[in-house]
C-alpha positions in Angstrom: 160.1 -19.3 105.3 157.7 -16.4 105.7 160.0 -14.6 108.2 162.9 -15.0 105.8 160.9 -13.5 102.9 159.8 -10.6 105.1 163.4 -9.9 106.0 164.4 -10.0 102.3 161.6 -7.5 101.5 162.6 -5.2 104.3 166.3 -5.2 103.3 165.5 -4.1 99.8 165.6 -0.3 99.4 162.2 1.1 98.6 162.1 4.1 96.2 158.6 5.2 97.3 159.6 6.1 100.9 161.5 9.3 100.1 158.7 10.3 97.7 156.1 9.9 100.4 158.2 11.7 103.0 158.7 14.6 100.6 155.0 14.8 99.8 154.3 14.8 103.5 156.8 17.5 104.3 155.6 19.8 101.4 152.0 19.2 102.4 152.7 20.2 106.0 154.5 23.3 104.9 151.6 24.3 102.6 149.2 23.6 105.5 151.0 26.2 107.5 151.1 28.8 104.7 147.6 30.3 104.4 147.3 32.4 101.3 143.8 33.7 100.5 142.3 32.4 97.3 145.2 30.0 96.5 145.9 26.3 96.3 146.8 26.4 100.0 143.0 26.5 100.8 142.3 23.3 99.0 140.8 20.7 101.3 143.8 18.3 100.6 146.2 20.8 102.1 143.8 22.0 104.9 143.6 18.4 106.1 147.3 17.6 105.7 148.0 17.9 109.4 147.6 14.1 109.4 150.8 13.9 107.3 152.9 14.8 110.3 152.2 11.4 111.9 152.7 9.7 108.6 156.0 11.5 108.1 157.2 10.3 111.6 156.1 6.7 111.0 157.9 6.7 107.6 161.0 8.3 109.1 161.0 5.7 111.9 160.7 2.9 109.3 163.6 4.4 107.3 165.8 4.6 110.5 164.8 1.0 111.4 165.6 -0.1 107.9 169.0 1.6 107.9 170.1 0.5 111.3 168.0 -2.6 112.1 170.2 -5.2 110.5 173.6 -3.7 111.3 175.7 -5.7 113.7 177.3 -3.9 116.7 175.4 -0.7 116.6 175.4 0.7 120.1 172.9 3.3 121.4 175.6 5.8 122.4 177.4 5.7 119.0 174.0 5.9 117.2 172.9 9.0 119.3 176.3 10.6 118.8 176.1 10.3 115.1 172.5 11.6 115.0 173.4 14.7 117.2 176.5 15.4 115.1 174.3 15.3 112.0 171.3 17.3 113.2 172.6 19.7 115.8 174.6 22.0 113.5 171.5 22.7 111.4 169.4 23.2 114.6 172.0 25.7 115.9 172.2 27.5 112.6 168.5 28.0 112.4 168.3 29.0 116.0 170.8 31.8 115.4 168.9 32.9 112.2 165.6 33.2 114.1 167.2 35.0 117.0 168.7 37.5 114.6 165.3 37.9 112.9 163.5 38.3 116.2 166.0 41.0 117.4 166.2 43.0 114.2 162.6 42.7 112.8 
């Protein structure tokens, strides 16, 4: 009975996860931007390096939520889909930063 109710709770889509992931991502970006006498020096943002771990835990939970109950998901097909989704952005940003490094 308890396991069944936990499974039902996990299957429901939570609206707070994307909000927490966004807050973590923005906080980490502000952590890396140090502007004198601005909000980036607030103690909340100076200690937001902890949000990196929280972001990864939430991302893992979202992935487990999305793929955990699917039938027939194989590791190779999962990894192929992830690479196809993430690699173009990675390659694009690599090219942008190589161009910036060469010309600036």
